[in-house]
N, C-alpha and C positions, 0 to 999 in steps of 0.2 A: 582217788577212786580207782577201784579195780574191776575190770570187766573181762569176762571170757565167754566164749560162745555157748557154753553149757551151764552158766550160772548167772544170776542177776547181778547188776552193778551194786557194789557196796563200798563203803568208806573204810579205809584201813588206817588205823592210828599207829604211829611209830612208838614203840616202847622207849626207844632211845630219846626221841624228842620229848616225850612225857617226862622222863627222868631229868632232862636238862631243865625243863620248866620248873619241876619240883625243887631242884637244887637252887635255882635262881630265886624262887620264892622264899626258901629257907634262909638264904643269905640276906635277902632284904629284910626279913622278919628279925634276924639277928642284929641287924643294924637299926632296928626299931623304926623302920619306915612304914607308914600306913599304906602307901601306894602299892597296888598289886603289881607284881613282876610280870612283864610280858616279854618273852624272848621270841624274836622272829626266827623261824627255822624254815629254810627253803629247800625244796628238792631241786638239785642243780643238774642231775643226770638221771636218766631212766632207761632201762634196757630189759626187754622181755627175755626170759630164759626158757629152756625146754620144760615141759610139764606144767606150764602156767605160772612158774615162779617169776619174780621180778627182782632185778638188781638195780639199786639206786644209790645216789649220794645225797646226803643231807648236810646243810651248812648253816651255821649260826655265827654270831660275832665271837663266841667263845670257843666253839669246838665244831668239828665236822667229821664225817665218816662215810664209809661204804657199807651197805647193808643188802641182805637178800631176804625177800619175803616169800614164804611158802603158804599159799592160800589153802591148801589141803589141811595142813596142821595149824593154820592161823597163827604163824610164828615168824617173828623177825629174828634173823641171825646177823650179828654184828661181825663183819669181816675185819674192819679196821676203823679206829677213830683216834683223833689226836687234837690237842688244843693248838698246835702250832702248824697245822697243815691246811 
């Protein structure tokens, strides 16, 4: 959830997290499993930046990374991600 003094509270969905979910679902479909893939992705760190931007880390069992969200452009920028970090 993102809040600033001059804007209403809104939910922000990570594009990276969505891509991880989609890849996981495709892999399970390729393995002919009927069960829906659910990948738990956690925000492990969060830091406000100037101009209302947010720096955060996401972590899953398979991959993690550091991201910056720009609420004015409604855009997530991937700084770093790795499957072994």
